[in-house]
C-alpha positions in Angstrom: -3.6 -30.3 -40.8 -3.0 -33.2 -38.4 -4.7 -35.5 -40.8 -1.9 -35.2 -43.2 0.5 -36.9 -40.7 -1.4 -40.1 -40.6 -1.0 -41.8 -44.0 -0.9 -45.4 -42.7 -3.7 -47.0 -40.9 -3.0 -48.3 -37.4 -5.1 -49.7 -34.5 -3.2 -47.6 -32.0 -5.5 -45.2 -30.3 -3.3 -42.2 -30.9 -3.3 -43.0 -34.6 -6.6 -41.3 -34.6 -6.0 -37.5 -35.0 -9.0 -36.7 -32.8 -7.8 -38.9 -30.0 -4.3 -37.4 -30.1 -5.8 -33.9 -30.0 -8.0 -34.9 -27.1 -4.9 -36.1 -25.2 -2.9 -32.9 -26.0 -5.7 -30.5 -25.2 -6.7 -32.3 -22.1 -3.4 -32.0 -20.3 -3.6 -29.9 -17.0 -1.9 -26.6 -17.3 -1.4 -26.1 -13.5 -0.2 -29.6 -12.6 3.2 -30.4 -14.2 3.5 -33.8 -12.5 0.1 -35.0 -13.8 0.7 -33.5 -17.2 4.0 -35.4 -17.6 2.4 -38.5 -16.2 -0.2 -38.4 -19.0 2.4 -37.6 -21.6 4.5 -40.6 -20.4 1.4 -42.8 -20.8 1.1 -41.7 -24.4 4.8 -42.4 -25.0 4.7 -45.8 -23.4 1.7 -46.7 -25.4 3.9 -46.4 -28.5 6.1 -49.2 -27.4 6.2 -52.1 -29.9 6.4 -52.0 -33.7 2.7 -51.7 -34.7 3.1 -48.0 -35.5 4.4 -47.0 -39.0 7.5 -44.8 -38.9 6.1 -41.5 -39.9 3.0 -42.0 -37.7 5.2 -42.8 -34.7 7.5 -39.8 -35.3 4.7 -37.3 -35.4 3.0 -38.7 -32.3 6.3 -38.7 -30.4 7.2 -35.3 -31.8 4.0 -33.6 -30.6 4.1 -35.3 -27.2 7.7 -34.1 -26.8 6.8 -30.5 -27.8 3.8 -30.3 -25.4 6.0 -31.6 -22.5 8.5 -28.8 -22.7 6.9 -26.2 -20.5 6.1 -28.8 -17.9 9.7 -30.1 -17.9 10.9 -26.5 -17.6 8.7 -25.9 -14.5 9.7 -29.1 -12.8 13.4 -28.5 -13.6 13.1 -25.1 -12.0 11.6 -26.6 -8.9 14.4 -29.2 -8.7 17.2 -26.6 -9.0 15.7 -23.7 -7.0 13.3 -25.0 -4.4 14.9 -24.5 -1.0 15.2 -27.5 1.3 13.9 -30.2 -0.9 13.9 -33.6 0.8 15.8 -36.5 -0.7 12.5 -38.1 -1.7 11.2 -34.9 -3.3 14.5 -34.6 -5.3 14.3 -38.2 -6.4 10.6 -37.8 -7.4 11.5 -34.8 -9.6 14.6 -36.4 -11.0 12.9 -39.7 -11.8 10.0 -38.2 -13.8 12.2 -35.8 -15.8 14.9 -38.4 -16.4 12.3 -41.0 -17.2 10.7 -38.7 -19.8 13.9 -38.2 -21.7 14.7 -41.9 -21.6 11.4 -42.8 -23.2 11.5 -40.0 -25.8 15.0 -41.0 -26.8 13.9 -44.6 -27.1 11.0 -43.7 -29.4 13.1 -41.4 -31.6 15.7 -44.3 -31.9 12.9 -46.6 -33.2 12.1 -43.9 -35.7 15.7 -43.7 -36.7 15.9 -47.5 -37.2 12.9 -47.3 -39.5 14.6 -44.4 -41.5 17.6 -46.6 -42.1 15.6 -49.3 -43.8 15.0 -49.4 -47.5 11.2 -49.3 -47.8 8.4 -46.7 -48.2 8.3 -46.0 -44.4 12.0 -44.9 -44.6 11.2 -42.7 -47.6 8.4 -41.1 -45.7 10.8 -40.2 -42.9 13.6 -38.8 -45.0 12.3 -35.1 -45.0 12.1 -35.3 -41.2 15.6 -36.7 -40.6 17.2 -33.3 -39.7 14.6 -32.7 -36.9 14.6 -36.4 -35.8 18.4 -36.5 -35.4 18.7 -33.2 -33.6 15.8 -34.1 -31.2 17.4 -37.5 -30.5 20.8 -36.1 -29.7 19.2 -33.4 -27.5 17.2 -36.1 -25.6 20.3 -38.2 -25.1 22.1 -35.1 -23.9 19.3 -34.4 -21.4 19.6 -38.0 -20.1 23.3 -37.3 -19.5 22.7 -34.1 -17.7 20.1 -35.6 -15.3 22.5 -38.4 -14.6 25.2 -35.8 -13.7 22.7 -34.1 -11.3 22.9 -37.2 -9.2 26.6 -37.9 -10.1 25.6 -41.3 -11.6 27.6 -43.5 -13.9 27.3 -43.2 -17.7 27.3 -46.5 -19.6 29.6 -46.8 -22.6 26.7 -47.6 -24.9 25.4 -44.1 -24.4 28.2 -42.7 -26.5 27.4 -45.1 -29.3 23.8 -44.0 -29.2 24.9 -40.4 -29.4 27.3 -41.0 -32.2 24.8 -42.9 -34.4 22.4 -40.0 -35.3 25.3 -37.6 -35.6 27.2 -39.9 -38.1 24.0 -40.4 -40.1 23.4 -36.6 -40.3 26.9 -36.2 -41.4 26.7 -38.9 -44.1 23.5 -37.4 -45.5 24.9 -33.9 -45.5 22.7 -32.1 -43.0 24.9 -32.2 -39.9 25.2 -28.4 -39.9 21.7 -27.6 -41.1 20.2 -25.3 -38.5 16.5 -25.6 -37.7 14.1 -24.6 -34.8 14.4 -27.5 -32.3 11.1 -26.7 -30.6 8.3 -24.4 -31.9 7.9 -21.1 -30.1 11.3 -21.2 -28.4 13.2 -19.2 -30.9 16.4 -21.3 -30.6 17.8 -23.1 -33.5 20.1 -26.2 -33.4 21.8 -28.6 -35.8 22.9 -32.2 -35.3 26.7 -31.5 -35.2 26.2 -28.7 -32.8 24.0 -30.7 -30.4 26.5 -33.5 -30.5 29.4 -31.2 -29.8 27.5 -29.6 -26.9 27.1 -33.0 -25.3 30.8 -33.8 -25.8 31.8 -30.5 -24.2 29.4 -31.1 -21.3 31.1 -34.5 -20.6 34.6 -33.2 -21.1 34.2 -30.3 -18.7 34.6 -32.4 -15.5 31.3 -31.3 -14.0 31.4 -33.9 -11.2 32.8 -31.3 -8.9 29.9 -28.9 -9.3 26.5 -28.7 -7.6 23.4 -29.3 -9.8 22.7 -25.6 -10.2 26.3 -25.0 -11.3 26.0 -27.9 -13.7 22.9 -26.2 -15.2 24.8 -22.9 -15.5 27.8 -24.8 -17.1 25.5 -26.2 -19.8 24.0 -22.8 -20.6 27.5 -21.3 -20.8 28.5 -24.1 -23.2 25.4 -23.3 -25.3 26.2 -19.6 -25.3 29.8 -20.2 -26.5 29.1 -23.2 -28.8 29.5 -21.3 -32.1 33.1 -20.7 -31.2 34.0 -24.4 -30.7 35.4 -26.4 -33.6 34.5 -30.1 -34.3 36.6 -31.7 -37.1 37.5 -35.2 -38.4 41.1 -33.9 -38.6 43.5 -33.4 -35.7 45.3 -30.1 -35.4 47.9 -28.6 -33.0 45.0 -26.7 -31.4 42.9 -29.8 -30.8 42.3 -30.5 -27.1 39.9 -33.5 -27.1 38.9 -36.4 -29.3 36.1 -39.0 -29.4 35.3 -42.0 -31.6 31.6 -41.5 -32.5 31.2 -45.3 -33.1 32.9 -46.5 -29.9 31.4 -46.9 -26.4 33.9 -44.4 -24.9 33.5 -40.8 -23.7 35.5 -37.9 -25.1 39.0 -37.6 -23.7 41.9 -35.2 -23.8 44.5 -35.6 -26.5 47.0 -36.3 -23.8 45.7 -39.8 -24.3 46.0 -40.7 -27.9 43.6 -42.9 -29.9 44.7 -46.5 -30.3 44.1 -46.2 -34.1 42.9 -43.7 -36.6 39.4 -44.6 -37.7 36.9 -42.8 -40.0 34.6 -42.1 -37.0 37.3 -40.2 -35.0 36.4 -36.6 -34.3 38.6 -33.9 -32.7 37.4 -30.8 -31.0 38.9 -27.6 -29.6 37.6 -24.4 -27.9 38.6 -22.2 -30.8 37.7 -18.6 -29.7 35.4 -19.9 -26.9 38.2 -19.9 -24.3 39.2 -16.3 -25.0 35.6 -15.1 -25.0 35.0 -16.8 -21.7 38.1 -15.2 -20.2 36.9 -11.9 -21.4 33.5 -12.5 -19.8 35.2 -13.4 -16.5 37.3 -10.2 -16.7 34.3 -8.0 -17.4 32.2 -9.5 -14.6 35.1 -9.2 -12.1 35.5 -5.5 -13.1 31.8 -4.6 -13.2 30.5 -7.0 -10.6 27.4 -8.0 -12.7 26.5 -10.8 -15.1 25.7 -9.3 -18.6 22.0 -9.4 -19.4 22.8 -10.8 -22.8 24.1 -14.0 -21.2 21.1 -16.4 -21.1 21.5 -18.4 -18.0 17.8 -19.2 -17.5 17.5 -16.6 -14.8 19.3 -13.8 -12.9 22.3 -14.9 -10.9 24.8 -13.0 -8.8 28.4 -12.9 -10.0 29.6 -14.9 -7.0 27.4 -17.8 -8.3 28.4 -17.6 -11.9 32.1 -16.8 -11.7 33.3 -20.1 -10.1 31.5 -22.0 -12.9 33.2 -19.8 -15.5 36.6 -20.3 -14.0 36.1 -24.0 -13.8 35.2 -24.2 -17.5 38.1 -22.0 -18.5 40.5 -24.3 -16.7 38.9 -27.4 -18.4 39.1 -25.8 -21.9 42.7 -24.5 -21.6 45.2 -26.1 -23.9 47.1 -27.4 -20.9 44.9 -29.2 -18.4 44.7 -28.2 -14.8 47.6 -29.7 -12.9 47.4 -31.2 -9.4 49.0 -29.0 -6.8 50.1 -31.9 -4.7 51.4 -35.4 -5.5 49.0 -38.2 -4.7 50.0 -41.5 -3.1 48.0 -44.7 -3.2 47.0 -46.1 0.1 44.3 -48.3 1.6 43.2 -46.8 4.9 40.0 -46.4 6.8 38.8 -43.0 8.0 35.9 -42.1 10.3 33.6 -39.5 8.9 31.0 -37.2 10.5 28.8 -35.0 8.3 28.1 -31.3 8.8 29.3 -28.4 11.0 27.3 -29.4 14.1 29.1 -32.7 14.3 32.5 -31.1 13.6 31.9 -28.6 16.4 31.1 -31.4 18.8 34.2 -33.6 18.2 36.5 -30.7 18.0 35.3 -29.1 21.2 37.6 -29.6 24.2 34.7 -30.6 26.4 33.7 -33.5 24.2 37.3 -34.9 24.0 37.0 -35.9 20.3 34.9 -39.0 21.0 32.0 -39.5 18.5 29.8 -41.4 20.9 26.2 -41.3 19.7 27.0 -39.4 16.5 26.2 -40.6 12.9 29.7 -42.0 12.3 30.5 -43.6 9.0 33.6 -45.5 7.9 35.1 -44.9 4.4 38.1 -46.4 2.6 40.8 -43.9 1.6 42.5 -44.9 -1.6 44.9 -42.0 -2.2 46.2 -39.1 -0.2 48.1 -35.9 -0.8 48.8 -32.8 1.2 45.7 -31.1 -0.2 43.2 -33.9 0.4 42.4 -37.5 -0.5 40.1 -39.8 -2.5 37.8 -42.2 -0.8 35.4 -45.0 -1.7 32.0 -45.5 0.0 30.5 -48.9 -0.2 27.1 -48.1 1.2 25.9 -44.5 0.6 23.5 -43.5 3.3 21.4 -40.4 4.0 20.8 -37.4 1.8 23.7 -35.2 3.1 26.4 -36.5 0.8 26.9 -34.1 -2.1 29.5 -31.7 -3.6 30.2 -29.0 -1.0 29.3 -31.1 2.0 31.5 -30.3 5.1 33.1 -33.3 6.8 35.0 -34.0 10.0 37.4 -36.8 9.4 39.7 -38.9 11.7 42.1 -41.4 10.1 42.1 -44.9 11.8 44.5 -45.0 14.7 44.8 -41.2 14.9 43.6 -39.0 17.8 43.1 -35.7 15.9 40.2 -34.7 13.6 40.6 -32.8 10.4 38.0 -30.8 8.4 37.4 -31.2 4.7 34.8 -30.5 2.0 33.6 -32.9 -0.8 34.9 -31.5 -4.1 34.1 -34.5 -6.4 31.3 -37.0 -6.2 30.9 -39.9 -8.7 28.5 -42.8 -8.2 29.9 -46.0 -9.5 26.6 -47.8 -8.7 23.5 -47.2 -6.5 25.5 -48.3 -3.4 29.1 -47.3 -4.2 30.5 -43.9 -4.8 34.0 -42.3 -5.3 34.6 -39.1 -3.4 37.3 -36.4 -3.7 37.8 -34.4 -0.5 39.8 -31.2 0.0 41.3 -30.8 3.4 40.6 -27.3 4.8 42.8 -27.6 7.8 44.7 -30.1 10.0 45.0 -27.8 13.0 41.7 -26.6 14.2 40.4 -25.0 17.4 36.7 -24.8 18.4 36.0 -21.3 19.7 33.0 -19.1 20.3 33.0 -15.8 18.4 30.8 -12.8 19.2 30.1 -9.4 17.9 32.8 -7.0 19.1 31.5 -5.3 22.2 31.9 -1.5 22.8 32.6 -2.2 26.4 34.7 -4.9 27.9 31.9 -5.6 30.3 29.3 -6.1 27.7 27.9 -9.6 27.3 26.9 -10.9 23.9 25.6 -14.4 22.9 28.4 -16.2 21.2 28.4 -18.3 18.0 30.4 -21.5 17.8 33.0 -21.7 15.1 36.1 -23.5 13.9 39.3 -21.6 13.7 41.4 -23.0 10.8 44.9 -22.5 12.1 47.1 -23.5 9.1 47.5 -22.3 5.5 46.4 -18.8 6.2 47.6 -15.6 4.5 49.9 -13.4 6.7 47.9 -11.4 9.2 44.7 -13.3 8.4 42.7 -16.2 9.8 40.0 -18.4 8.4 36.9 -19.5 10.3 34.1 -22.0 9.5 30.9 -20.5 10.9 27.2 -21.4 10.8 25.5 -20.3 7.6 24.5 -16.6 7.5 26.9 -15.6 10.2 29.5 -13.6 8.2 28.8 -9.9 7.8 31.3 -7.6 6.2 30.1 -4.7 8.4 30.5 -6.6 11.7 33.7 -7.1 13.6 34.0 -10.1 15.9 36.1 -11.2 18.8 36.8 -14.4 20.8 38.9 -15.5 23.7 41.7 -18.0 23.3 44.3 -19.1 25.9 43.4 -16.2 28.1 43.8 -13.6 25.3 41.2 -11.7 23.4 41.4 -11.8 19.6 39.8 -9.1 17.5 38.6 -10.0 14.0 37.9 -7.6 11.1 36.0 -9.2 8.2 37.9 -9.5 4.9 35.8 -11.7 2.6 33.6 -14.7 2.3 35.5 -17.6 0.9 32.8 -20.3 0.5 29.2 -21.1 1.4 27.7 -24.5 2.0 24.2 -25.6 3.1 25.0 -25.4 6.8 28.3 -23.4 6.9 30.4 -20.7 5.5 34.2 -20.1 5.4 35.3 -16.6 5.9 38.6 -14.6 6.2 39.4 -12.1 8.9 42.3 -9.9 9.8 43.3 -10.7 13.4 44.9 -8.8 16.2 45.6 -10.1 19.7 44.9 -7.8 22.7 47.5 -7.4 25.4 47.2 -9.8 28.3 45.0 -8.6 31.1 46.9 -7.3 34.1 46.7 -9.4 37.3 
């Protein structure tokens, strides 16, 4: 069967069907790193133009297919392994991203051959639907793995994505569905894969964690049949893209400079209402439907924030800023993590960061709800969406607490950060489980009392991870008074902290 694929002679070792079978069958089943390394060796050996088009396509196609279970295993390790070091994360990300880069490059060489007018192009014609859908999917995977590390996306990437889509459309098979990989059961078509990548980019995923980005992509895939991609604009259109231009998709609030044949408009269609219905059902029932393929089982508290984020992005009216931003140029001292925040906010330390890992960032815009900053030299592995920060504006005495909400790398050494301010008035206190007796002694837990922007009768605390318990009342002493806390709800969880709400009552002052 494999012999039918090799109609042109070539000196390339993998042109021999026996050699290709030997490579494919010899891949280790229990070592995904080594298997992908061998597959990458096979792909890289195809560099150059000595391979005829059909021969190259079938070698790359089979290497791509046999890599899929290994990619799935390593992707799962990247997203779910607890406490991966920065070097381990980078190793996983590098090999997976590198695979998709090489596969896309090889498929693009095949596409260039198919666009010629010779017998090699004729041989590739029957395979163009699979070739274009695989190429678009590979370019989409590159984009996803760049998002996982919040990296920049070059403009040429959008031209590379548009090229196979436009070819599929011109030849009339843009909506022809076919199995994208054998044995997976899923079908895809060039226009759908292209639209999925556009939606992925348009959904502002730079404020999500890698696992949330993965869930967002799976939700997009689930709802993809309800979206509409069209060469014509309509009142319901929300986004547009020029498939031949080096520009990402944008909202129609920004109009195209000129109408070109390669302009495409897209809208959520029924996807937004279906997503809102899903959100409503999960909020009522408390569980994620089993019919929703998210690649695993996840609690509602993990999935709902991603759903709400997508619903806001797909709404006809984009999310509005709650607070007006003002442009500034100001330095701010930054300390990462809850431990450092507890130190500088404790009365005994006096707010001085001596000996702590202090960084200096440039604030470029501020509002009541937060600010945007530029980092010129990204250090350490702690900086990510959801990271807790203690911040002190230059020349000020007080420290504030914030959380990284957006993270975009402009280059390897420069990043743009969006920070939400949690509170400007903070007290460092020690909470403890509420004692049955006033004479009982219990080991306390340090926490930060956020003293502004709280609902009436409630307070918010930043506590070490795994402290909040809805069944456990707490108490603490403040200015000579005992404050009793009844748990209300967890607000947010980070890697080293959690934000929780409590109802608070203050005990009468002790009699002298």
